[in-house]
C-alpha positions in Angstrom: 0.0 0.1 0.3 0.8 3.2 -0.5 1.6 6.0 2.9 0.1 9.3 3.1 2.7 11.8 3.1 3.3 14.2 6.0 1.8 17.1 5.8 4.2 20.4 5.3 2.9 21.8 8.2 3.0 18.7 10.5 4.4 20.2 13.4 1.7 22.9 13.4 -1.0 20.4 13.0 -0.1 18.3 15.7 0.3 21.5 18.2 -3.4 22.7 16.6 -4.5 18.6 17.9 -2.6 19.0 21.2 -4.5 22.1 22.0 -7.9 20.5 21.8 -6.8 18.0 24.4 -9.2 15.2 23.3 -6.6 12.6 22.6 -7.4 9.2 25.0 -10.6 10.8 26.4 -13.4 8.5 27.0 -16.5 8.5 25.0 -18.8 11.3 24.9 -22.6 11.0 23.5 -22.1 14.4 21.7 -19.8 13.0 19.3 -21.2 9.3 19.2 -24.8 10.9 18.0 -22.7 12.9 15.4 -21.3 9.7 13.8 -24.6 7.9 14.2 -26.2 10.7 12.1 -23.6 10.3 9.2 -23.6 6.5 9.2 -27.2 6.5 8.6 -27.2 9.6 5.9 -24.5 7.8 3.8 -25.9 4.4 4.4 -22.7 2.9 5.8 -22.6 0.2 8.5 -19.0 1.7 9.6 -17.6 5.1 10.7 -15.7 6.9 12.8 -14.1 10.4 14.4 -10.8 10.0 13.7 -8.1 11.8 15.1 -4.7 11.9 13.2 -2.0 11.9 15.9 2.1 11.8 14.8 1.8 7.8 14.4 -1.4 6.7 15.0 -5.1 7.6 14.4 -7.5 7.7 17.4 -10.9 7.2 17.4 -13.0 9.4 19.4 -16.1 7.5 18.6 -16.6 4.7 16.5 -19.4 2.3 15.1 -18.7 -1.2 13.6 -15.1 -0.7 14.4 -13.4 -2.6 17.3 -10.0 -1.2 17.7 -9.5 2.2 19.7 -6.6 2.9 17.4 -4.5 1.8 14.2 -1.0 3.1 13.0 -1.1 5.9 11.2 0.6 4.6 8.3 -2.2 2.3 7.4 -4.9 4.7 8.0 -7.3 6.2 5.3 -7.9 9.6 7.3 -3.6 9.9 7.0 -4.8 10.5 3.4 -8.0 12.5 4.1 -6.2 15.3 5.8 -3.7 16.1 3.0 -6.8 18.2 1.6 -8.7 20.1 4.2 -11.0 21.3 1.5 -12.7 18.1 0.4 -14.2 14.7 0.9 -11.7 12.2 0.4 -13.4 8.9 -1.2 -12.2 5.3 -2.2 -15.5 3.6 -3.8 -13.8 -0.1 -3.5 -10.4 -0.3 -1.7 -9.6 -3.8 -3.7 -9.1 -2.0 -6.9 -7.2 1.2 -5.4 -3.5 0.6 -5.7 -3.2 3.1 -2.7 -5.1 0.6 -0.5 -5.7 -3.3 -2.1 -3.2 -4.5 0.0 -3.5 -2.5 3.3 -4.4 -4.9 6.3 -7.9 -2.9 6.9 -9.0 -4.2 3.3 -7.7 -7.5 3.2 -8.2 -8.3 7.4 -10.7 -6.6 9.8 -12.8 -4.6 9.4 -12.4 -5.5 5.2 -13.3 -1.9 4.3 -14.0 -1.5 0.8 -15.4 1.6 0.4 -14.4 4.7 2.7 -15.3 8.5 2.2 -13.8 11.1 5.1 -14.3 14.7 5.5 -11.6 16.6 7.1 -12.0 17.6 10.9 -10.5 21.4 10.1 -9.5 23.5 12.9 -10.5 27.3 13.0 -6.7 27.9 12.4 -6.8 25.9 9.0 -5.1 22.6 9.9 -6.6 19.1 9.3 -6.5 17.4 12.9 -8.5 14.3 11.8 -11.8 13.2 9.9 -15.3 12.4 10.1 -15.4 8.8 8.1 -17.8 6.4 6.8 -16.8 3.1 5.3 -18.6 -0.2 4.5 -17.1 -3.9 3.5 -19.0 -3.3 -0.1 -18.0 -0.6 -2.4 -20.2 2.1 -2.4 -20.2 5.6 -3.7 -22.0 8.7 -1.9 -24.3 11.3 -3.6 -23.5 14.7 -4.0 -26.2 15.5 -1.0 -24.3 13.0 1.2 -21.1 14.6 0.7 -22.5 17.6 1.8 -24.3 16.4 4.7 -20.9 14.7 5.8 -18.8 17.9 5.6 -21.4 19.9 7.2 -21.5 17.3 10.1 -17.6 17.2 10.1 -18.1 21.0 11.0 -20.1 20.2 13.9 -17.4 17.9 15.2 -15.1 20.9 15.0 -17.5 22.8 16.8 -18.0 20.3 19.7 -13.9 20.4 19.7 -13.8 24.0 19.7 -16.5 24.2 22.7 -14.2 21.6 24.8 -10.6 23.7 24.1 -12.7 27.1 25.1 -14.3 25.3 28.2 -10.9 23.6 29.2 -9.1 27.3 28.7 -11.8 28.7 30.7 -11.2 26.5 33.6 -7.7 26.9 33.5 -8.1 30.8 33.6 -10.6 30.2 36.8 -7.9 28.2 38.4 -5.5 30.8 37.9 -8.0 33.3 39.2 -8.2 31.2 42.1 -4.6 30.3 42.5 -3.8 34.5 42.1 -6.5 35.0 44.6 -5.6 32.5 47.6 -2.0 34.1 46.5 -3.3 37.4 46.9 -5.0 36.6 50.0 -2.4 34.8 51.6 0.1 38.1 50.8 -2.5 40.5 52.1 -3.1 38.3 55.6 1.0 38.3 55.4 1.2 41.9 54.7 -1.3 42.9 57.6 0.6 40.6 60.2 3.9 41.9 58.8 1.8 45.6 59.7 0.7 44.6 62.8 4.1 43.5 64.0 5.5 46.7 62.9 2.7 48.7 64.5 3.5 46.6 67.5 6.9 47.1 67.4 6.7 50.8 67.0 4.9 50.9 70.3 6.5 48.5 72.1 9.9 48.8 74.0 12.7 46.5 72.2 14.5 45.4 75.4 11.9 45.1 78.1 8.8 44.0 76.1 6.6 47.3 77.8 4.8 49.4 76.2 7.1 52.4 74.8 6.7 56.3 75.9 4.6 56.4 72.5 2.0 53.9 73.3 1.8 55.0 77.0 1.3 58.8 75.8 -2.0 57.0 73.9 -3.2 55.6 76.8 -2.9 58.9 78.9 -4.8 60.4 76.1 -7.2 58.1 75.9 -7.6 57.5 80.2 -8.2 61.6 80.1 -10.9 61.5 77.2 -12.6 58.4 79.5 -13.7 60.8 82.0 -13.1 58.4 84.9 -10.6 58.9 87.9 -6.9 57.4 87.6 -3.3 57.8 88.9 0.1 58.1 86.9 3.6 57.1 88.7 6.9 57.2 87.4 9.1 54.7 88.8 13.1 55.4 88.1 16.0 53.1 88.8 18.0 54.4 91.5 22.0 55.0 90.8 21.4 53.4 87.5 24.4 55.4 85.8 26.7 54.0 88.4 25.4 50.6 87.9 26.3 51.0 84.2 29.2 52.5 84.6 30.8 49.9 87.0 29.2 46.9 85.9 29.0 47.9 82.2 26.1 48.1 79.6 25.1 44.3 79.3 24.4 44.4 83.0 22.4 47.6 83.1 20.3 45.8 80.5 20.0 42.9 82.8 18.7 45.0 85.2 16.1 47.1 83.3 14.7 43.6 82.1 14.1 42.5 85.5 12.6 45.9 86.8 10.2 45.6 83.9 9.4 41.9 84.9 9.1 42.5 88.6 6.7 46.1 87.6 4.6 43.8 85.5 4.0 41.1 88.3 3.3 43.6 91.0 0.5 45.7 88.7 -3.5 44.9 89.1 -5.8 43.8 86.2 -5.9 47.0 83.8 -2.8 48.6 84.8 -0.5 49.8 81.9 3.3 49.7 82.6 5.8 51.1 80.4 9.5 51.9 79.6 9.2 55.7 78.7 13.1 56.3 78.4 16.7 55.2 79.5 15.7 54.0 83.4 12.4 55.3 83.7 9.0 53.2 83.8 5.5 54.7 84.1 2.4 52.9 85.4 -1.2 53.8 84.6 -3.4 53.3 87.4 -7.2 53.4 86.6 -9.7 53.9 89.0 -7.3 55.2 92.0 -7.5 57.6 94.7 -4.1 59.0 95.8 -4.2 56.7 99.2 -4.8 53.7 97.0 -2.3 55.2 94.1 0.5 55.3 96.9 -0.1 51.8 97.9 0.1 50.3 94.4 3.3 52.4 93.9 4.8 51.2 97.0 4.0 47.6 96.1 5.8 48.5 92.9 8.9 49.7 95.1 9.2 46.8 96.8 9.1 44.2 94.3 11.8 46.0 92.5 13.7 45.8 96.0 13.4 42.2 95.9 15.1 41.3 92.8 17.8 38.6 93.2 20.7 40.8 91.2 24.8 40.7 91.9 23.5 44.3 93.3 20.9 45.8 95.6 18.6 47.4 93.2 15.9 49.8 94.2 13.8 52.5 92.5 11.9 56.0 93.4 8.4 56.4 92.5 6.9 59.7 91.9 2.8 59.5 91.6 0.1 62.0 91.2 -3.9 61.6 90.3 -5.6 63.1 87.8 -7.0 66.6 88.3 -10.1 68.8 86.8 -8.7 70.0 83.3 -5.5 68.0 83.4 -3.4 67.4 80.2 -1.1 64.6 79.7 1.9 67.2 80.1 0.3 68.2 83.5 0.1 64.7 84.6 3.9 64.1 83.3 4.9 67.4 85.0 3.3 66.5 88.3 4.7 63.0 88.6 8.2 64.0 87.6 7.9 66.8 90.4 6.7 64.0 93.0 10.1 61.9 91.7 12.6 64.2 92.6 10.6 64.8 95.8 11.3 61.1 96.7 15.1 61.1 95.7 15.8 63.8 97.8 14.4 62.0 100.8 17.1 59.5 99.9 15.5 57.5 97.0 14.2 54.2 97.3 10.6 55.2 98.5 7.3 57.0 97.3 6.1 60.7 96.9 3.1 62.0 95.8 2.3 65.1 94.1 -1.9 65.3 94.0 
């Protein structure tokens, strides 16, 4: 038999065929229906929807044909795709020099008659054929050829719809992936922003609120209208500690003092490091007497720290007054702190 030539545009043709993603897919009723109509119109007992691959022809649908595929070099459809513009017809294969000794003619399915309408893709490449066959010689009428060509176009429509749906699914999956990535990155950005915001409000050495965060807490307390007390806690002789024992030890002292102040506070109290060796405490719902008691508890907690050196603190306390600003509170607490230092340090003084 004569093998069909390989089309000059074979690489592009195969690329088009691959785009459909149809090879080796399950049976589908829509293709079977079109093939049934084609065989009925043409009066042929056999037929296939054939896709011509690189080295085989594979049948998406078949009637009266047992094999799912055959080698390309014996395929009638390999000849059909060489001329996308017309139906390829063999009336009696036994009398045709190209096919008389083909195993498809001399053996099962004993083809005598073959007619194939090329499956022409939207880019002009013929990727296969809608073909009808008979074990007896046969000849199509012009009407049957026209109908077979029309039905081949409907097969291509199905294939194009399949490719469009696959592309849509791909884009939807890509979109979902991008949306998931965007959500994940947005969440990470929010976490990062929250972490940065927290860092901007947190003293990196002690983990307490810093001066900025404490200032915001004071403003919020002033806006709330409820009574509160404010205390400044200063580590006694801290310069001498740093100078004599070094800054790393000084940092250890500050961390320990921060821990003691946190441990001594009541629920709702806010403790902050507002600079150097100075700490501050916001004590909600405290009158002067109770504020002094809370400050004394804090002072004693610092004094009980087990360090290489005795660590003490002086505390200045004030309570909110009518019309006070944050600056007023800081000024009065600072004045009380200086009073405590004048009295020998390691004590609490107040400035109502």
